[in-house]
N, C-alpha and C positions, 0 to 999 in steps of 0.2 A: 475069443474075446478081444485079443490084441488086433486082429484083422478088422473087427467091427469099428474099433476106435480110429484106426487109420482110414477106413472107408468114410466114416463120418467127417473126419478132419478134411479129407480131400473134397468131399461133397460141399462142405461149408466154404472152403476156399474157392472152389469153382463157382458156386452160387454168388459169392461176393464179387468175383471178377466179372460175371455176367451183369450184375446190377450196376457196377461202376461203369462198365462199357456202355450200358444203355442209358446212362444219365443224360436227361435232356438239357439242351442249351437254356440259358436264362432267357426270360421273355424280352429283356432289353436287347441282348445280343442278337436274338432271332429277329427282332424288329429292325435293328440297324443293318443286319445282313440283307433283309428284304429291300430296304430303302436303297442301299448301295447297289444292289442288283438291278433295280429299276433304273437308276441314274447311269450305271455302266453299260446298260444294254442299248445299243444303237437302234435296233429294229423294234424295240418295245416288248421283246419276248422275256418271259419270267419263268424260272423253274419253280414248280409247286411241289411240296412234299419235303419233309425234314427227316433226316436219318436219326436214329436207326430204324424207327417204325414209320416208314413213309406211307402216306395216304394222299397221294397227289390227285388233284382234280382241277379242271380248268373251269372254275366257277366265277370268272371275271366277265362281266357283260362286255360283249364286243370282241372277245378273245376266243380262239379255237385251239385245239391240241395240234401241235406240230410234230412232237416227238415224245417218246417215253423211254425211260432208262432206269436202271437200278443205281447208277452213280450220278447221272445228271451233271450237276454243277460242283460236285465235291465228294463227300463221304458216301460210302455204299450203304444201301438199304438192307437191313436184316429181313424185313418183311415189306411187302407192298412195292410200289414204284413211284418215281418222280415223273412229273408231266411238264413238258415245255409248252407254256401258253403264249400264243402270239396274237397280235391284233388281226382281226378278220379282214380279208380283202373285200368281202361282201358287206354292204351296209345293213345294219339292223340285226346282225348275228351276235 
């Protein structure tokens, strides 16, 4: 009985730690980060996908995938990947 209480306690603490670590950024902060990233990028490339659950995709017209990474421009992805989207050298892509 005593072991069960200890196991439940540690499971609860571990679950809370995972939930706190996976807390998403606020919408405002995320938008500001994206805008700053565009202005700071000299070649027009932008990392797509936000940790911890990255779902990067290059869905910007005229851009193509140049690179993929689990860390990209900052924090590591727990799942998925980040994608570096850059302007296409070919017109119409």
